[in-house]
matplotlib code that plots the C-alpha trace (Angstrom):
import matplotlib.pyplot as plt

x = [-112.8, -114.6, -112.9, -112.6, -111.1, -108.7, -107.7, -107.0, -105.0, -103.0, -102.4, -101.2, -98.7, -97.4, -97.2, -95.0, -93.0, -92.5, -91.9, -89.7, -86.1, -84.6, -86.7, -85.5, -81.9, -82.4, -84.1, -81.9, -78.6, -79.7, -80.2, -76.8, -75.0, -76.2, -75.5, -71.9, -71.1, -72.8, -71.0, -74.4, -75.2, -78.8, -77.6, -74.4, -76.0, -79.3, -78.9, -78.7, -81.9, -83.8, -82.5, -83.4, -87.1, -87.2, -86.4, -89.2, -88.5, -86.4, -84.7, -86.4, -88.4, -91.3, -94.9, -95.6, -93.9, -91.3, -93.3, -96.6, -94.8, -93.2, -96.7, -98.2, -95.6, -96.0, -99.8, -99.1, -96.6, -98.3, -101.6, -103.3, -100.0, -99.0, -101.9, -103.2, -99.9, -97.8, -100.4, -100.6, -96.9, -97.0, -99.8, -97.8, -94.4, -94.4, -92.8, -89.4, -91.1, -91.0, -87.1, -87.0, -89.1, -86.6, -83.8, -85.9, -86.4, -82.7, -81.6, -84.8, -83.8, -80.7, -82.8, -85.6, -83.0, -81.4, -85.0, -86.0, -82.9, -83.3, -86.8, -85.8, -82.6, -84.4, -87.4, -88.0, -89.3, -91.6, -91.5, -94.6, -93.2, -95.1, -93.3, -92.7, -91.3, -91.6, -90.0, -90.2, -88.3, -85.1, -85.6, -85.9, -82.4, -80.7, -78.8, -80.3, -83.1, -84.3, -87.2, -88.5, -88.2, -89.9, -92.8, -93.0, -92.8, -95.4, -97.9, -97.1, -97.4, -101.1, -102.2, -100.4, -102.2, -105.4, -104.0, -101.6, -103.3, -106.9, -108.7, -106.4, -107.1, -110.6, -111.1, -109.1, -110.9, -114.3, -112.8, -112.0, -115.5, -117.0, -115.2, -116.8, -120.1, -120.2, -119.3, -122.3, -124.6, -124.9, -125.5, -122.1, -122.9, -124.7, -121.7, -119.1, -121.3, -121.3, -117.6, -117.0, -119.4, -117.9, -114.3, -115.5, -117.0, -114.1, -111.4, -113.2, -113.6, -109.8, -108.3, -110.3, -108.1, -104.8, -101.4, -101.5, -105.0, -103.6, -100.7, -102.6, -105.2, -102.0, -100.2, -103.2, -104.1, -100.8, -99.1, -102.6, -103.0, -99.4, -99.6, -103.0, -101.8, -98.4, -100.2, -102.8, -100.1, -97.9, -100.6, -101.1, -97.4, -97.6, -100.6, -99.0, -95.5, -94.7, -94.9, -92.3, -89.2, -91.0, -92.0, -88.6, -87.2, -89.4, -88.7, -85.0, -85.2, -87.6, -85.8, -83.2, -85.0, -88.3, -91.2, -93.8, -97.4, -100.2, -103.0, -101.2, -100.6, -97.7, -95.6, -93.5, -90.3, -87.5, -88.0, -91.8, -90.4, -87.9, -90.3, -93.3, -91.3, -89.7, -92.8, -94.8, -92.0, -91.8, -95.6, -95.4, -92.4, -92.3, -88.5, -87.4, -91.0, -90.4, -93.5, -92.5, -90.1, -93.7, -94.4, -90.8, -90.3, -93.0, -91.1, -89.8, -86.4, -83.0, -81.0, -81.8, -79.7, -82.0, -84.9, -82.9, -82.9, -86.6, -86.7, -84.6, -87.0, -90.0, -89.0, -87.9, -91.1, -93.1, -91.5, -89.3, -91.7, -95.3, -95.2, -93.2, -96.3, -98.5, -96.1, -95.4, -99.1, -100.0, -97.0, -97.5, -101.1, -100.4, -103.2, -100.9, -100.5, -103.8, -106.0, -104.5, -107.9, -107.4, -105.3, -105.0, -107.0, -109.2, -106.2, -105.0, -108.5, -108.5, -105.3, -106.9, -110.1, -107.9, -106.6, -109.5, -112.6, -115.6, -113.7, -111.1, -113.2, -113.0, -109.4, -108.4, -111.1, -110.1, -106.3, -107.3, -109.7, -107.2, -104.3, -106.4, -107.7, -104.4, -103.1, -105.9, -105.1, -101.3, -101.7, -104.0, -101.3, -98.7, -101.0, -101.8, -98.2, -97.7, -100.7, -100.0, -96.4, -97.8, -100.7, -99.6, -95.8, -95.2, -98.3, -99.0, -102.8, -103.9, -102.9, -106.1, -108.7, -106.4, -106.2, -110.0, -110.4, -107.7, -109.5, -113.0, -111.5, -109.7, -112.5, -115.1, -113.4, -113.4, -116.9, -116.7, -113.4, -115.1, -118.0, -115.9, -114.9, -114.5, -111.5, -109.2, -106.4, -106.7, -106.3, -103.3, -101.7, -102.5, -100.9, -97.9, -97.6, -98.1, -95.4, -92.8, -93.4, -92.9, -89.6, -88.0, -87.4, -87.0, -84.3, -82.5, -82.5, -81.6, -78.7, -77.3, -77.9, -76.8, -73.5, -75.4, -77.9, -75.2, -73.1, -75.7, -76.5, -72.9, -72.5, -75.6, -74.4, -71.1, -72.8, -73.8, -77.4, -79.0]
y = [-208.5, -210.5, -213.3, -211.0, -208.0, -210.8, -212.1, -208.4, -207.7, -210.9, -210.1, -206.5, -207.8, -210.4, -207.6, -205.7, -208.5, -209.8, -206.4, -204.9, -204.0, -207.5, -208.4, -205.3, -205.9, -209.7, -208.5, -205.6, -207.8, -210.5, -208.0, -206.2, -209.5, -210.5, -207.0, -207.2, -210.8, -210.1, -206.7, -204.8, -206.8, -205.7, -202.2, -202.7, -205.3, -203.6, -203.3, -207.0, -207.1, -204.9, -207.0, -210.3, -209.1, -209.9, -213.6, -215.6, -219.1, -220.5, -224.0, -223.5, -226.2, -225.5, -224.8, -221.1, -218.7, -216.1, -213.1, -214.8, -216.0, -212.6, -210.9, -213.5, -212.7, -208.8, -209.3, -210.6, -208.0, -205.3, -205.3, -203.1, -202.8, -200.5, -198.1, -198.7, -200.2, -197.0, -194.6, -196.5, -196.2, -192.6, -192.2, -194.1, -193.3, -189.9, -188.9, -190.4, -193.8, -193.7, -193.2, -196.4, -198.1, -197.4, -198.8, -201.9, -202.1, -201.8, -204.6, -206.5, -206.7, -208.9, -210.9, -211.7, -212.4, -215.1, -216.4, -216.6, -218.4, -221.1, -221.7, -222.6, -224.5, -226.6, -227.5, -231.1, -231.6, -234.8, -236.9, -235.5, -231.9, -231.0, -228.9, -229.9, -226.9, -223.8, -222.3, -225.4, -227.3, -225.5, -224.8, -228.6, -228.9, -227.1, -229.6, -231.1, -228.5, -228.2, -230.7, -229.0, -225.4, -226.5, -227.7, -224.7, -222.5, -224.3, -224.1, -220.3, -219.6, -221.2, -219.3, -216.1, -216.5, -215.6, -212.4, -210.7, -212.4, -212.5, -210.7, -207.6, -207.2, -207.7, -205.3, -202.6, -202.5, -202.3, -199.6, -197.6, -198.3, -197.3, -194.1, -193.6, -194.6, -192.0, -189.5, -190.2, -191.2, -194.9, -197.4, -198.4, -202.1, -202.8, -201.3, -203.3, -206.5, -206.1, -205.3, -208.7, -210.4, -209.4, -210.2, -213.7, -214.7, -213.5, -215.0, -218.4, -218.3, -218.0, -220.2, -223.3, -223.4, -223.7, -222.0, -221.9, -219.7, -217.4, -216.7, -216.0, -213.6, -211.9, -211.7, -209.7, -207.5, -206.6, -204.4, -202.6, -201.8, -200.8, -198.3, -197.0, -196.3, -194.8, -192.5, -191.4, -190.8, -188.9, -186.6, -185.6, -185.1, -182.6, -180.8, -180.4, -180.0, -176.5, -178.8, -181.6, -179.8, -179.9, -183.5, -184.8, -182.5, -184.2, -187.7, -187.3, -185.1, -187.1, -190.3, -189.4, -186.6, -186.7, -185.1, -182.7, -183.0, -180.6, -180.0, -180.7, -184.3, -185.7, -186.4, -189.1, -190.7, -191.8, -195.4, -195.3, -194.2, -197.1, -199.8, -198.9, -198.1, -201.6, -203.2, -201.9, -202.2, -205.7, -206.3, -204.7, -206.5, -209.5, -209.7, -212.3, -213.8, -216.8, -216.1, -215.5, -218.7, -220.6, -219.0, -218.6, -222.4, -223.0, -220.6, -222.1, -221.0, -222.4, -221.2, -220.7, -217.7, -215.9, -216.2, -213.9, -211.2, -211.2, -210.9, -207.8, -206.1, -207.4, -205.5, -202.4, -202.2, -202.9, -200.6, -197.9, -197.3, -198.1, -197.5, -194.2, -193.1, -193.6, -192.1, -189.0, -188.4, -188.6, -186.2, -183.9, -183.1, -182.7, -185.0, -187.2, -184.0, -182.2, -185.6, -187.3, -189.0, -190.9, -194.1, -196.9, -196.7, -193.7, -191.6, -192.4, -191.7, -188.2, -187.4, -188.5, -186.5, -183.4, -184.1, -185.9, -184.7, -186.6, -188.9, -189.9, -193.0, -194.1, -193.6, -195.1, -197.7, -199.4, -199.6, -200.5, -203.4, -204.7, -204.7, -206.5, -209.0, -210.0, -210.3, -212.7, -214.9, -215.3, -215.6, -218.5, -220.2, -219.7, -220.8, -223.7, -224.8, -225.0, -226.4, -229.4, -229.6, -229.9, -232.3, -234.2, -234.1, -234.5, -236.2, -238.2, -237.5, -237.6, -234.5, -233.7, -233.9, -231.5, -228.9, -228.7, -228.5, -225.5, -223.7, -224.0, -222.8, -220.0, -218.2, -218.3, -215.5, -212.6, -211.6, -211.8, -209.7, -207.1, -206.3, -206.3, -202.7, -202.3, -205.0, -202.9, -202.5, -206.1, -207.6, -205.5, -206.6, -210.2, -210.0, -208.4, -211.1, -213.9, -212.4, -212.3, -215.8, -216.8, -214.9, -216.5, -220.2, -218.7, -216.2, -219.1, -221.1, -218.0, -217.1, -220.6, -221.0, -217.3, -218.6, -221.0, -218.3, -215.7, -218.2, -219.2, -215.6, -214.8, -218.2, -217.0, -213.6, -215.1, -217.5, -214.8, -216.3, -212.7]
z = [100.2, 97.5, 95.5, 92.5, 94.5, 95.7, 92.2, 91.1, 94.0, 93.4, 89.7, 90.5, 93.2, 90.5, 88.0, 90.1, 91.2, 87.3, 85.9, 88.7, 88.2, 88.0, 85.1, 83.3, 84.0, 82.6, 79.6, 79.0, 80.0, 77.5, 74.5, 75.4, 75.5, 72.1, 70.6, 72.2, 71.1, 67.7, 67.2, 67.0, 63.9, 64.1, 63.2, 61.3, 58.9, 58.5, 54.6, 54.3, 56.6, 54.0, 51.0, 52.8, 52.8, 48.9, 49.4, 47.8, 49.6, 46.6, 47.8, 51.2, 53.0, 55.3, 55.2, 54.7, 52.4, 54.0, 53.5, 54.7, 57.7, 58.6, 58.2, 60.4, 63.0, 62.4, 62.7, 66.4, 67.4, 65.6, 67.9, 70.2, 72.2, 69.4, 70.2, 73.4, 75.0, 73.9, 75.2, 78.5, 78.6, 78.5, 80.9, 83.5, 82.6, 80.8, 77.5, 78.4, 78.3, 74.6, 74.6, 76.8, 74.2, 71.5, 73.5, 74.2, 70.5, 69.9, 72.1, 71.1, 67.5, 68.3, 70.9, 68.4, 65.6, 67.9, 68.6, 65.4, 64.2, 66.9, 66.0, 62.4, 63.4, 66.1, 63.8, 62.3, 58.9, 58.6, 55.4, 54.4, 54.6, 57.7, 60.3, 64.0, 65.8, 67.9, 71.0, 73.1, 70.7, 71.2, 75.0, 75.5, 74.1, 77.0, 79.0, 82.1, 82.6, 79.0, 78.9, 82.2, 81.1, 77.8, 79.6, 81.6, 78.7, 76.8, 79.9, 80.5, 76.7, 76.0, 79.3, 78.3, 74.8, 76.7, 77.8, 75.4, 72.3, 73.3, 76.2, 75.9, 72.2, 72.5, 75.6, 74.1, 70.9, 72.8, 74.9, 71.6, 70.2, 73.6, 73.3, 69.9, 71.1, 73.8, 71.3, 69.2, 71.8, 71.2, 73.8, 75.3, 76.5, 73.0, 71.2, 73.1, 72.5, 68.8, 68.6, 70.6, 68.4, 65.2, 66.6, 67.7, 64.3, 62.1, 64.2, 64.3, 60.6, 60.0, 63.0, 62.0, 58.8, 60.9, 60.2, 56.5, 56.6, 59.4, 57.4, 54.2, 55.7, 57.5, 54.1, 52.8, 55.8, 57.4, 54.7, 54.4, 58.0, 58.5, 55.7, 56.7, 60.3, 59.4, 56.8, 59.2, 62.2, 60.0, 58.9, 62.7, 62.9, 60.1, 61.4, 64.7, 63.3, 65.3, 68.5, 67.1, 68.6, 71.9, 71.6, 71.0, 73.7, 76.3, 75.0, 75.4, 78.5, 80.4, 79.8, 82.3, 84.7, 86.3, 84.5, 86.1, 85.1, 84.6, 87.0, 90.3, 89.6, 90.9, 87.6, 86.3, 87.7, 85.6, 87.0, 85.7, 82.3, 82.3, 83.6, 81.6, 78.4, 78.7, 79.7, 76.9, 74.3, 75.3, 75.1, 71.7, 70.1, 72.1, 72.1, 74.6, 75.2, 72.6, 70.8, 67.4, 66.9, 67.1, 63.7, 62.1, 62.8, 59.8, 57.3, 53.9, 54.1, 52.9, 56.0, 59.7, 59.9, 57.2, 59.6, 62.1, 59.7, 59.3, 63.4, 63.0, 60.6, 62.6, 65.7, 63.8, 62.1, 65.1, 67.7, 65.9, 63.3, 64.5, 68.3, 67.5, 65.3, 68.5, 71.1, 69.1, 68.1, 72.0, 72.9, 69.9, 70.3, 74.0, 75.0, 77.3, 79.6, 79.0, 79.6, 82.5, 83.0, 79.9, 79.2, 76.7, 73.3, 74.6, 75.2, 71.4, 70.2, 71.9, 70.1, 66.8, 67.4, 67.8, 64.3, 62.3, 64.2, 63.4, 61.1, 64.1, 64.8, 61.2, 60.8, 64.4, 64.6, 61.4, 62.4, 66.0, 64.7, 62.2, 64.7, 67.2, 64.7, 63.3, 66.8, 67.7, 64.5, 65.1, 68.9, 68.6, 66.6, 69.3, 71.9, 69.8, 69.1, 72.8, 73.8, 71.4, 72.9, 76.3, 75.8, 72.7, 72.6, 76.3, 77.8, 74.5, 74.0, 70.4, 68.6, 66.1, 69.2, 71.4, 68.3, 68.1, 71.9, 71.8, 68.9, 70.5, 73.9, 72.0, 70.7, 73.8, 75.9, 73.2, 73.8, 77.8, 77.4, 74.9, 77.5, 80.5, 80.4, 84.1, 83.9, 81.5, 83.8, 85.3, 81.6, 81.0, 84.3, 83.8, 80.3, 81.8, 84.3, 81.7, 79.3, 82.0, 83.1, 79.6, 79.1, 82.1, 80.5, 76.9, 78.0, 79.8, 76.5, 74.3, 76.6, 76.4, 72.5, 71.7, 70.4, 68.2, 67.0, 66.3, 64.5, 62.1, 61.3, 60.6, 58.5, 56.5, 56.0, 54.7, 52.5, 49.7, 49.6, 49.8]

ax = plt.figure().add_subplot(projection="3d")
ax.plot(x, y, z, "-o")
ax.set_aspect("equal")
plt.show()
């Protein structure tokens, strides 16, 4: 066995270990505990969540406007996972996986609300108006073990940034482009290389400007890309509307019973539906990972509890709305049954081909490219916050040079990941492992500070500031 094969085998083993039943129980248990303690505030206070989205930052302190901050976070959560990740979940877990994505989202809305609130609560505003904050800043406040957990989280996060936020995005866009290239007879390698080069150039141009430039670009791109993809998906729902009753029947039925597969395949077990529904759901909305507070800490806001409402709406839009677009498209067109050889972006592309024909590459390609691009941008910042926490806040190395080291290191893997088509599953599994490791120290802190987070959200809702 060669070195690469050994690494792949180790990653696959860790993936199964990290995302086994204990991890699902811990994630679901944390979300369920928050839902119970908060009296399901993510649902009962949803009207306030919607109204809060109109807040302009009046009276707030921070570096980035509220909507631009939210858009940047959405840019990270709405990524290739919403297309390729959902399609992979259906490929591996069957139609029932979408139901468990929804459960993951409902619980995740509460978890993300607490995380986002803690991110704003634990930050520090310097005399010159700069923010020092992010997830490790509230993790380190946990008594006794907090400082060690914060360091572990920062290490796991800047490593994870190369998976969920970098190589997976680049590889899956290139996979979608490869599918287009084969349809039109283009050279596959050259097409993937061009896609990688374009992602590399446009990512580097933005990330050198720091958090404000990332937020400004996201503020422009995110509303457009979300509208584009929702409209394109709804048209497919309409075109295949005769299959919608069967689609929803399969989603709810096979969430609890095994699903047979066509063509003599073994089918899907309920455990697979739960596992991949939760794994891809978390990959998409990132609730419990501790990623989003690294951006929410920079929001110009007047009360930490207000930030939590942005977190609720973020998960709602990401998983309940946008992931459902992909999942139902894959099921309603029947491609997840009829094309068991396809997974990820290629499976979604086949579904769009059935509805849009030769226009599918344009329709889905624009969405895929924008989703991946905005994820690359914001995850660069998530990695940078934690890179600086480890090297400059903990080890006391000079901050400015370390920021530039990170930004240069960040863009390098984009091109190799785009052309490495054979490592598709490896990138996904590496991302799963890294996400799971991030979640461990973060969930310990979230569990400890849940009363603080819920208390701040309740205080804000009572304040009459909405």
